[in-house]
N, C-alpha and C positions, 0 to 999 in steps of 0.2 A: 659556387656553393654546391654542396652535396651532402647527402645523408647516407650513412653506411652502418652496418651492424657492428657493434662493439665486440671485441674479443678480450680474452684475459690479458693480451698484450697491451690493451688500452687502460688497464687498471690504474696506472700512475697518472695518466692524463685525466681520467674521470675523477679520481680522488681529488686532484688539484682543482678541477673545474667545479665540483660540488662545493668545496670549502670556499674557494674564491668567489663564486657567484652568490654564496649565502652571506658573505660579510656585509653587504649593503642592507640586508634586512635582519641582521643578527639580533638587534635589540627589540625588534617587533614581535618575534615569535619564540625566542629562546631565552630561558634562564641560563645561568652558568652551568647547571646540571644538564640542561638540554643541549647546549653547545658542545659540552664535553662528550655527550652521547653521539651527536652528529659526527664529531671528529673520530670517535672510536669506531663507529660503524662505517666509516668511509676511508679507512686506511687502505693502502694498496692491497694488503692481504685480504681484507674484508670484501673489497670490490671484486678482486679476482675470484674469490670463492663464490660470490653471487653469480658471476658470469659463467661459472662452470655448471650451474644448476640447469636442469632441463625445464624447470618451471619459470625460467627467467630469460628475458631477452632485453637488449639495450641498443639504442641508436645514438649515433653521434652526428651532429650537424657541423660541417666544417665550412669555413669561409677562407678561401685561398689556402687550404691546408691547415688552418688554425681551428682547433675545436672551440666552437662558440656556444653549443648547446648539447644537451644530453637528456634522453628520456628512456626510462626503463619500465617494463611491465612484468607483472607476476601472474602466471597462469592465464595469460591472454585476457585478463579482466581488470586487474588493479594497476593503476599507475603508481609505481613505487617511488619514482623520482622523475622530476622534470626541472631542469635548471638551465638557465640561459645567462651567459656572462652579461653584466650590466651594460657594457658598451655595445652589445648586439641586441638589446631589447627593443621591442616595438617595431621590428621590421619583418615579422612573420615567421621567425624561427620556431617558436613554440607550436604554432599552428601547423607548420610543415612537418615537424616531428610527430605531432598528434595524428595527422592524416596518414603518415607512413605507418605508424604503430597500429592504427585502426585497420589498415589494409592487412597487416600481418595477423592481427587478431581474427579478422573475418576469415582469412584463408586457413585459420586453425580452428574454426567452428564457432567463434563468438561473433554474432552479428548484431547484438542488441544491448548488452549490459556491461557497464564499466563503472568503476568507483575510484576515489582518491581521497586521501587525507591532505587537504590543501592548506598551505600556509595562508596567512591573511593576505599577503601580497598577491598570491596567485588566484584568489577567488574569481576575480573578474576575467582572468584568462580562461579558466575552466568554464565559466558561464558562457563565454563566447564560443566554446566548443559544444554547448548544449547541456552541460552538467547543471544540476540544481542542488541547492543546499539541502542537506538532510540532517536535521537535528541541530542542537546547539553547539557552539564552539566549546571545545574540550581542551584539556591540558593533560598530557601523558609524559612522564619522565622529563618534565621541564620543557616540553615542546608543545606549543599551542597549535591546534589545527581545527579545520572545519571539514566534516565529512560531506562529500559531494557525490552524486550519482547521476548517471546518464542511462536512460532506458529503464526497463523493469526487470528485476531479477528473475521473475518467472518466465520471461520471454526466451531465456537462453536454453 
């Protein structure tokens, strides 16, 4: 098992991982419009473009060379994506990815504040990382989410 930084060469792998890992919760947080948006924003081209941004970094967790999880951050503050393949859930992959991402954020100046738009499925995962619910559940473009925060914004 290992964690490594993703590069634009990983765009196809990540695109497939995001869609495949979301299938098991598709009906929970996505309308047809929301699912179409998820697919559109996670094409190989879209993922590759994000990976080229200086404001973005992503990590891939591999089990015996197979991508099992993925976490991406924006501006060392916002968890943009965190997906773990269903067959690899509940064995600590998300936690390992979060700890590595947090190390990178701290080394780039963020020691205290993080936020995420969590799916219903992931709320408990983020709570285990110390995130708290912030506001009511919302729906945007057919995707439901719960805003969650860790730390205080003014601490950064």
